[in-house]
The first five atom37 places (N, CA, C, CB, O) and aatype in JSON, in Angstrom:
{
  "aatype": [12, 13, 11, 10, 16, 15, 11, 10, 9, 2, 18, 10, 15, 12, 0, 17, 15, 18, 19, 1, 10, 2, 13, 13, 0, 5, 12, 6, 18, 11, 0, 0, 13, 17, 15, 5, 19, 9, 7, 12, 9, 10, 2, 2, 4, 19, 17, 9, 19, 13, 17, 15, 19, 13, 13, 16, 1, 13, 3, 2, 10, 7, 7, 17, 16, 19, 11, 3, 19, 10, 16, 19, 17, 15, 9, 15, 0, 7, 7, 18, 7, 0, 7, 9, 5, 4, 10, 1, 5, 4, 0, 17, 16, 4, 13, 13, 3, 11, 5, 1, 15, 16],
  "atom_mask": [
    [1, 1, 1, 1, 1],
    [1, 1, 1, 1, 1],
    [1, 1, 1, 1, 1],
    [1, 1, 1, 1, 1],
    [1, 1, 1, 1, 1],
    [1, 1, 1, 1, 1],
    [1, 1, 1, 1, 1],
    [1, 1, 1, 1, 1],
    [1, 1, 1, 1, 1],
    [1, 1, 1, 1, 1],
    [1, 1, 1, 1, 1],
    [1, 1, 1, 1, 1],
    [1, 1, 1, 1, 1],
    [1, 1, 1, 1, 1],
    [1, 1, 1, 1, 1],
    [1, 1, 1, 1, 1],
    [1, 1, 1, 1, 1],
    [1, 1, 1, 1, 1],
    [1, 1, 1, 1, 1],
    [1, 1, 1, 1, 1],
    [1, 1, 1, 1, 1],
    [1, 1, 1, 1, 1],
    [1, 1, 1, 1, 1],
    [1, 1, 1, 1, 1],
    [1, 1, 1, 1, 1],
    [1, 1, 1, 1, 1],
    [1, 1, 1, 1, 1],
    [1, 1, 1, 1, 1],
    [1, 1, 1, 1, 1],
    [1, 1, 1, 1, 1],
    [1, 1, 1, 1, 1],
    [1, 1, 1, 1, 1],
    [1, 1, 1, 1, 1],
    [1, 1, 1, 1, 1],
    [1, 1, 1, 1, 1],
    [1, 1, 1, 1, 1],
    [1, 1, 1, 1, 1],
    [1, 1, 1, 1, 1],
    [1, 1, 1, 0, 1],
    [1, 1, 1, 1, 1],
    [1, 1, 1, 1, 1],
    [1, 1, 1, 1, 1],
    [1, 1, 1, 1, 1],
    [1, 1, 1, 1, 1],
    [1, 1, 1, 1, 1],
    [1, 1, 1, 1, 1],
    [1, 1, 1, 1, 1],
    [1, 1, 1, 1, 1],
    [1, 1, 1, 1, 1],
    [1, 1, 1, 1, 1],
    [1, 1, 1, 1, 1],
    [1, 1, 1, 1, 1],
    [1, 1, 1, 1, 1],
    [1, 1, 1, 1, 1],
    [1, 1, 1, 1, 1],
    [1, 1, 1, 1, 1],
    [1, 1, 1, 1, 1],
    [1, 1, 1, 1, 1],
    [1, 1, 1, 1, 1],
    [1, 1, 1, 1, 1],
    [1, 1, 1, 1, 1],
    [1, 1, 1, 0, 1],
    [1, 1, 1, 0, 1],
    [1, 1, 1, 1, 1],
    [1, 1, 1, 1, 1],
    [1, 1, 1, 1, 1],
    [1, 1, 1, 1, 1],
    [1, 1, 1, 1, 1],
    [1, 1, 1, 1, 1],
    [1, 1, 1, 1, 1],
    [1, 1, 1, 1, 1],
    [1, 1, 1, 1, 1],
    [1, 1, 1, 1, 1],
    [1, 1, 1, 1, 1],
    [1, 1, 1, 1, 1],
    [1, 1, 1, 1, 1],
    [1, 1, 1, 1, 1],
    [1, 1, 1, 0, 1],
    [1, 1, 1, 0, 1],
    [1, 1, 1, 1, 1],
    [1, 1, 1, 0, 1],
    [1, 1, 1, 1, 1],
    [1, 1, 1, 0, 1],
    [1, 1, 1, 1, 1],
    [1, 1, 1, 1, 1],
    [1, 1, 1, 1, 1],
    [1, 1, 1, 1, 1],
    [1, 1, 1, 1, 1],
    [1, 1, 1, 1, 1],
    [1, 1, 1, 1, 1],
    [1, 1, 1, 1, 1],
    [1, 1, 1, 1, 1],
    [1, 1, 1, 1, 1],
    [1, 1, 1, 1, 1],
    [1, 1, 1, 1, 1],
    [1, 1, 1, 1, 1],
    [1, 1, 1, 1, 1],
    [1, 1, 1, 1, 1],
    [1, 1, 1, 1, 1],
    [1, 1, 1, 1, 1],
    [1, 1, 1, 1, 1],
    [1, 1, 1, 1, 1]
  ],
  "atom_positions": [
    [[115.39, 103.43, 92.61], [115.45, 102.12, 93.25], [115.19, 102.24, 94.76], [116.81, 101.46, 92.99], [114.47, 101.44, 95.35]],
    [[115.8, 103.28, 95.36], [115.62, 103.47, 96.8], [114.16, 103.77, 97.13], [116.52, 104.6, 97.3], [113.63, 103.3, 98.13]],
    [[113.51, 104.57, 96.26], [112.11, 104.93, 96.47], [111.22, 103.68, 96.42], [111.66, 105.94, 95.42], [110.3, 103.54, 97.23]],
    [[111.51, 102.79, 95.48], [110.74, 101.56, 95.34], [110.93, 100.66, 96.56], [111.15, 100.82, 94.06], [109.96, 100.09, 97.07]],
    [[112.15, 100.54, 97.02], [112.44, 99.73, 98.21], [111.76, 100.33, 99.44], [113.95, 99.63, 98.44], [111.22, 99.6, 100.26]],
    [[111.8, 101.64, 99.55], [111.16, 102.31, 100.69], [109.65, 102.08, 100.67], [111.48, 103.81, 100.66], [109.05, 101.84, 101.72]],
    [[109.03, 102.16, 99.48], [107.6, 101.91, 99.37], [107.26, 100.48, 99.74], [107.12, 102.21, 97.96], [106.29, 100.22, 100.45]],
    [[108.08, 99.55, 99.27], [107.84, 98.14, 99.57], [107.92, 97.89, 101.07], [108.86, 97.25, 98.83], [107.09, 97.17, 101.63]],
    [[108.9, 98.47, 101.72], [109.05, 98.31, 103.17], [107.84, 98.92, 103.89], [110.36, 98.97, 103.67], [107.35, 98.35, 104.86]],
    [[107.37, 100.07, 103.42], [106.19, 100.69, 104.03], [104.96, 99.8, 103.88], [105.92, 102.05, 103.41], [104.2, 99.64, 104.84]],
    [[104.75, 99.22, 102.68], [103.61, 98.34, 102.46], [103.71, 97.07, 103.31], [103.49, 97.97, 100.98], [102.71, 96.62, 103.86]],
    [[104.89, 96.5, 103.41], [105.07, 95.31, 104.24], [104.84, 95.62, 105.71], [106.48, 94.72, 104.04], [104.27, 94.81, 106.44]],
    [[105.28, 96.79, 106.14], [105.04, 97.21, 107.52], [103.55, 97.37, 107.78], [105.78, 98.51, 107.81], [103.06, 96.98, 108.84]],
    [[102.83, 97.96, 106.83], [101.39, 98.13, 106.98], [100.69, 96.76, 107.0], [100.83, 99.01, 105.84], [99.79, 96.53, 107.8]],
    [[101.11, 95.86, 106.11], [100.51, 94.52, 106.06], [100.75, 93.8, 107.38], [101.08, 93.71, 104.89], [99.84, 93.14, 107.9]],
    [[101.94, 93.91, 107.93], [102.25, 93.27, 109.21], [101.39, 93.88, 110.32], [103.75, 93.43, 109.55], [100.94, 93.15, 111.2]],
    [[101.16, 95.17, 110.28], [100.29, 95.81, 111.27], [98.87, 95.27, 111.19], [100.29, 97.33, 111.08], [98.23, 95.03, 112.21]],
    [[98.36, 95.08, 109.97], [97.03, 94.49, 109.79], [96.98, 93.06, 110.32], [96.63, 94.52, 108.3], [96.0, 92.67, 110.96]],
    [[98.01, 92.3, 110.05], [98.05, 90.91, 110.55], [98.0, 90.91, 112.07], [99.33, 90.18, 110.05], [97.23, 90.15, 112.66]],
    [[98.82, 91.73, 112.7], [98.84, 91.81, 114.16], [97.49, 92.27, 114.72], [99.95, 92.76, 114.63], [96.98, 91.71, 115.69]],
    [[96.91, 93.29, 114.09], [95.62, 93.81, 114.54], [94.55, 92.73, 114.45], [95.22, 95.04, 113.71], [93.78, 92.54, 115.39]],
    [[94.49, 92.04, 113.32], [93.5, 90.99, 113.15], [93.74, 89.82, 114.1], [93.5, 90.49, 111.72], [92.78, 89.23, 114.62]],
    [[94.99, 89.48, 114.34], [95.29, 88.4, 115.28], [94.8, 88.76, 116.68], [96.8, 88.11, 115.31], [94.17, 87.94, 117.35]],
    [[95.09, 89.97, 117.12], [94.66, 90.37, 118.46], [93.13, 90.49, 118.56], [95.31, 91.7, 118.85], [92.54, 90.22, 119.6]],
    [[92.51, 90.9, 117.45], [91.04, 90.96, 117.44], [90.46, 89.55, 117.57], [90.53, 91.64, 116.15], [89.48, 89.34, 118.28]],
    [[91.07, 88.59, 116.88], [90.6, 87.2, 116.96], [90.88, 86.61, 118.34], [91.26, 86.35, 115.88], [90.1, 85.78, 118.82]],
    [[91.95, 87.01, 118.97], [92.32, 86.45, 120.28], [91.41, 86.97, 121.4], [93.78, 86.78, 120.6], [91.51, 86.51, 122.54]],
    [[90.55, 87.92, 121.07], [89.6, 88.4, 122.08], [88.66, 87.27, 122.5], [88.8, 89.6, 121.53], [88.24, 87.19, 123.65]],
    [[88.34, 86.4, 121.55], [87.51, 85.22, 121.82], [88.38, 83.99, 121.59], [86.22, 85.2, 120.9], [88.3, 83.34, 120.55]],
    [[89.21, 83.68, 122.58], [90.25, 82.66, 122.4], [89.69, 81.28, 122.1], [91.1, 82.59, 123.64], [90.23, 80.57, 121.25]],
    [[88.63, 80.89, 122.78], [88.08, 79.54, 122.56], [87.57, 79.4, 121.13], [86.94, 79.23, 123.56], [87.81, 78.38, 120.48]],
    [[86.88, 80.41, 120.63], [86.38, 80.36, 119.25], [87.53, 80.36, 118.25], [85.44, 81.56, 118.98], [87.49, 79.65, 117.25]],
    [[88.55, 81.15, 118.53], [89.71, 81.21, 117.65], [90.4, 79.86, 117.56], [90.7, 82.27, 118.12], [90.65, 79.36, 116.47]],
    [[90.71, 79.28, 118.71], [91.44, 78.01, 118.7], [90.6, 76.86, 118.18], [91.94, 77.69, 120.1], [91.14, 75.95, 117.55]],
    [[89.3, 76.87, 118.43], [88.46, 75.81, 117.87], [88.4, 75.93, 116.35], [87.03, 75.86, 118.47], [88.35, 74.92, 115.65]],
    [[88.4, 77.15, 115.83], [88.41, 77.34, 114.38], [89.74, 76.89, 113.8], [88.15, 78.8, 114.03], [89.76, 76.25, 112.75]],
    [[90.84, 77.21, 114.45], [92.16, 76.79, 113.96], [92.26, 75.27, 113.94], [93.28, 77.39, 114.84], [92.7, 74.69, 112.95]],
    [[91.86, 74.63, 115.03], [91.94, 73.16, 115.1], [91.02, 72.53, 114.07], [91.57, 72.67, 116.52], [91.39, 71.55, 113.42]],
    [[89.82, 73.07, 113.92], [88.88, 72.55, 112.92], [89.42, 72.65, 111.51], [0.0, 0.0, 0.0], [89.26, 71.72, 110.72]],
    [[90.05, 73.76, 111.18], [90.61, 73.92, 109.83], [91.81, 72.99, 109.62], [91.01, 75.37, 109.59], [91.99, 72.46, 108.52]],
    [[92.63, 72.8, 110.64], [93.75, 71.88, 110.5], [93.25, 70.46, 110.27], [94.66, 71.93, 111.75], [93.76, 69.75, 109.41]],
    [[92.24, 70.05, 111.04], [91.66, 68.72, 110.84], [91.03, 68.59, 109.45], [90.61, 68.42, 111.91], [91.21, 67.57, 108.78]],
    [[90.31, 69.61, 109.03], [89.69, 69.6, 107.71], [90.75, 69.44, 106.62], [88.89, 70.88, 107.48], [90.58, 68.62, 105.71]],
    [[91.82, 70.19, 106.7], [92.87, 70.11, 105.68], [93.56, 68.76, 105.7], [93.9, 71.21, 105.9], [93.88, 68.21, 104.64]],
    [[93.8, 68.2, 106.89], [94.43, 66.88, 106.98], [93.54, 65.8, 106.38], [94.75, 66.54, 108.45], [94.03, 64.93, 105.66]],
    [[92.25, 65.84, 106.66], [91.33, 64.86, 106.09], [91.3, 64.99, 104.58], [89.9, 65.04, 106.68], [91.26, 63.98, 103.87]],
    [[91.32, 66.2, 104.08], [91.31, 66.43, 102.64], [92.55, 65.83, 101.98], [91.22, 67.92, 102.34], [92.46, 65.16, 100.95]],
    [[93.71, 66.07, 102.58], [94.96, 65.53, 102.03], [94.97, 64.01, 102.09], [96.17, 66.09, 102.8], [95.39, 63.36, 101.13]],
    [[94.51, 63.43, 103.19], [94.45, 61.98, 103.31], [93.49, 61.4, 102.26], [93.99, 61.57, 104.72], [93.81, 60.39, 101.63]],
    [[92.34, 62.03, 102.07], [91.39, 61.55, 101.08], [92.01, 61.46, 99.7], [90.16, 62.45, 101.04], [91.93, 60.42, 99.05]],
    [[92.64, 62.54, 99.23], [93.22, 62.54, 97.89], [94.42, 61.61, 97.81], [93.62, 63.95, 97.49], [94.66, 61.01, 96.77]],
    [[95.18, 61.49, 98.87], [96.31, 60.55, 98.87], [95.82, 59.12, 98.73], [97.14, 60.7, 100.15], [96.39, 58.35, 97.96]],
    [[94.78, 58.76, 99.45], [94.2, 57.41, 99.34], [93.6, 57.22, 97.96], [93.12, 57.18, 100.44], [93.77, 56.16, 97.36]],
    [[92.92, 58.22, 97.45], [92.33, 58.13, 96.12], [93.41, 57.85, 95.07], [91.59, 59.43, 95.78], [93.22, 57.0, 94.2]],
    [[94.53, 58.57, 95.14], [95.56, 58.41, 94.14], [96.42, 57.17, 94.37], [96.43, 59.62, 94.11], [97.2, 56.8, 93.48]],
    [[96.33, 56.51, 95.52], [96.99, 55.21, 95.65], [96.18, 54.14, 94.91], [97.15, 54.82, 97.14], [96.74, 53.14, 94.46]],
    [[94.9, 54.36, 94.79], [94.03, 53.4, 94.06], [94.04, 53.67, 92.55], [92.58, 53.47, 94.59], [94.06, 52.73, 91.76]],
    [[94.04, 54.94, 92.17], [94.04, 55.32, 90.75], [95.28, 56.18, 90.5], [92.73, 56.1, 90.37], [95.65, 57.02, 91.32]],
    [[95.92, 55.95, 89.35], [97.16, 56.68, 89.04], [96.93, 58.17, 88.78], [97.83, 56.06, 87.84], [97.7, 59.02, 89.22]],
    [[95.87, 58.47, 88.06], [95.6, 59.87, 87.77], [94.1, 60.07, 87.61], [96.35, 60.34, 86.5], [93.32, 59.12, 87.51]],
    [[93.74, 61.32, 87.59], [92.33, 61.71, 87.45], [92.25, 62.67, 86.27], [91.75, 62.36, 88.77], [92.46, 63.88, 86.43]],
    [[91.95, 62.13, 85.11], [91.91, 62.97, 83.91], [93.25, 63.58, 83.58], [0.0, 0.0, 0.0], [93.3, 64.7, 83.07]],
    [[94.33, 62.88, 83.86], [95.68, 63.39, 83.6], [96.3, 64.14, 84.78], [0.0, 0.0, 0.0], [97.46, 64.54, 84.71]],
    [[95.56, 64.32, 85.84], [96.06, 65.02, 87.02], [96.61, 64.01, 88.01], [94.94, 65.88, 87.68], [95.98, 62.99, 88.29]],
    [[97.79, 64.29, 88.54], [98.38, 63.45, 89.57], [98.1, 64.06, 90.94], [99.9, 63.28, 89.35], [97.55, 65.16, 91.04]],
    [[98.48, 63.34, 91.99], [98.25, 63.86, 93.34], [99.01, 65.17, 93.56], [98.69, 62.81, 94.4], [98.51, 66.07, 94.24]],
    [[100.19, 65.27, 92.99], [100.97, 66.51, 93.13], [100.24, 67.7, 92.49], [102.37, 66.33, 92.49], [100.22, 68.79, 93.05]],
    [[99.65, 67.47, 91.32], [98.91, 68.54, 90.64], [97.7, 68.98, 91.47], [98.45, 68.07, 89.25], [97.46, 70.18, 91.65]],
    [[96.96, 68.02, 91.96], [95.74, 68.33, 92.73], [96.09, 69.08, 94.01], [94.97, 67.05, 93.06], [95.44, 70.07, 94.35]],
    [[97.11, 68.62, 94.72], [97.5, 69.29, 95.98], [98.05, 70.69, 95.72], [98.54, 68.46, 96.73], [97.83, 71.59, 96.53]],
    [[98.75, 70.87, 94.6], [99.27, 72.2, 94.28], [98.13, 73.17, 93.99], [100.23, 72.13, 93.08], [98.11, 74.28, 94.52]],
    [[97.19, 72.77, 93.16], [96.05, 73.63, 92.83], [95.23, 73.92, 94.09], [95.16, 72.98, 91.75], [94.8, 75.05, 94.31]],
    [[95.03, 72.9, 94.91], [94.26, 73.09, 96.15], [94.96, 74.08, 97.08], [94.05, 71.74, 96.87], [94.31, 74.97, 97.63]],
    [[96.27, 73.94, 97.25], [96.96, 74.84, 98.18], [96.94, 76.28, 97.68], [98.41, 74.38, 98.39], [96.79, 77.21, 98.48]],
    [[97.08, 76.48, 96.38], [97.03, 77.84, 95.84], [95.63, 78.43, 96.01], [97.44, 77.84, 94.34], [95.49, 79.59, 96.42]],
    [[94.61, 77.65, 95.7], [93.25, 78.18, 95.81], [92.85, 78.41, 97.26], [92.25, 77.23, 95.14], [92.17, 79.39, 97.57]],
    [[93.27, 77.54, 98.16], [92.95, 77.72, 99.59], [93.64, 78.97, 100.13], [93.37, 76.48, 100.4], [93.05, 79.72, 100.9]],
    [[94.89, 79.17, 99.74], [95.6, 80.37, 100.19], [94.97, 81.64, 99.64], [0.0, 0.0, 0.0], [94.83, 82.63, 100.36]],
    [[94.58, 81.61, 98.37], [93.92, 82.77, 97.76], [92.57, 83.05, 98.39], [0.0, 0.0, 0.0], [92.21, 84.2, 98.62]],
    [[91.83, 81.98, 98.68], [90.53, 82.14, 99.32], [90.7, 82.76, 100.71], [89.8, 80.77, 99.43], [89.97, 83.69, 101.08]],
    [[91.65, 82.25, 101.48], [91.88, 82.79, 102.82], [92.29, 84.25, 102.8], [0.0, 0.0, 0.0], [91.81, 85.04, 103.61]],
    [[93.16, 84.6, 101.87], [93.59, 86.0, 101.76], [92.43, 86.88, 101.31], [94.76, 86.13, 100.77], [92.28, 88.0, 101.81]],
    [[91.62, 86.39, 100.37], [90.48, 87.17, 99.89], [89.44, 87.4, 100.96], [0.0, 0.0, 0.0], [88.92, 88.5, 101.1]],
    [[89.13, 86.37, 101.72], [88.15, 86.49, 102.8], [88.65, 87.47, 103.85], [87.85, 85.12, 103.44], [87.89, 88.29, 104.36]],
    [[89.93, 87.38, 104.18], [90.49, 88.3, 105.17], [90.43, 89.73, 104.67], [91.95, 87.91, 105.5], [90.13, 90.65, 105.44]],
    [[90.7, 89.94, 103.39], [90.63, 91.28, 102.81], [89.21, 91.82, 102.84], [91.16, 91.27, 101.37], [88.99, 92.97, 103.2]],
    [[88.25, 90.98, 102.47], [86.85, 91.41, 102.5], [86.39, 91.72, 103.93], [85.95, 90.34, 101.89], [85.66, 92.69, 104.15]],
    [[86.83, 90.91, 104.87], [86.46, 91.15, 106.27], [87.03, 92.49, 106.74], [86.97, 90.01, 107.17], [86.35, 93.25, 107.42]],
    [[88.27, 92.76, 106.38], [88.9, 94.01, 106.79], [88.2, 95.2, 106.14], [90.4, 94.0, 106.42], [88.0, 96.23, 106.79]],
    [[87.84, 95.07, 104.87], [87.15, 96.17, 104.18], [85.78, 96.43, 104.8], [86.99, 95.84, 102.68], [85.4, 97.58, 105.03]],
    [[85.05, 95.37, 105.08], [83.73, 95.53, 105.7], [83.86, 96.16, 107.08], [83.0, 94.18, 105.8], [83.07, 97.04, 107.43]],
    [[84.84, 95.72, 107.86], [85.07, 96.26, 109.19], [85.38, 97.76, 109.11], [86.22, 95.51, 109.89], [84.83, 98.55, 109.87]],
    [[86.26, 98.13, 108.19], [86.64, 99.53, 108.03], [85.46, 100.37, 107.59], [87.79, 99.65, 107.03], [85.23, 101.46, 108.12]],
    [[84.7, 99.87, 106.61], [83.55, 100.63, 106.11], [82.5, 100.83, 107.21], [82.91, 99.92, 104.91], [81.93, 101.91, 107.34]],
    [[82.26, 99.8, 108.0], [81.28, 99.89, 109.07], [81.68, 100.95, 110.1], [81.1, 98.53, 109.74], [80.87, 101.78, 110.5]],
    [[82.96, 100.9, 110.54], [83.37, 101.84, 111.57], [83.57, 103.24, 111.03], [84.64, 101.36, 112.23], [83.38, 104.22, 111.76]],
    [[83.94, 103.37, 109.76], [84.01, 104.71, 109.17], [82.62, 105.32, 109.1], [84.64, 104.66, 107.76], [82.44, 106.52, 109.33]],
    [[81.63, 104.49, 108.77], [80.25, 104.97, 108.7], [79.77, 105.37, 110.09], [79.32, 103.88, 108.1], [79.07, 106.37, 110.24]],
    [[80.13, 104.59, 111.11], [79.71, 104.88, 112.48], [80.34, 106.19, 112.97], [80.1, 103.72, 113.42], [79.69, 106.97, 113.67]],
    [[81.6, 106.42, 112.61], [82.29, 107.63, 113.05], [81.71, 108.88, 112.4], [83.77, 107.52, 112.75], [81.7, 109.95, 113.02]],
    [[81.24, 108.76, 111.16], [80.78, 109.96, 110.44], [79.4, 110.39, 110.87], [80.79, 109.72, 108.94], [78.99, 111.51, 110.57]],
    [[78.64, 109.53, 111.56], [77.29, 109.91, 111.98], [77.28, 110.5, 113.36], [76.37, 108.72, 111.93], [76.22, 110.88, 113.86]]
  ]
}
């Protein structure tokens, strides 16, 4: 049990280090970072307003309620964001590992 807890803490520590590293890398270009953050917040708000207005006019969409649609959207958006970040990190690592070996 202790070994499992120790491994989990190590993985969480590594994940936190990646988050910090990526945040500081993004903060190198502060204007681009903040414009992207604001743009995504506006995009998400417009999306939520659209579906909320849609479901005030119609009760459901093929049996789906507003709660169902927002739940699926939030899960898929979170998964997409995590996947893109993982791919970006992998590509970054592969590129610099290749540069170091030559």
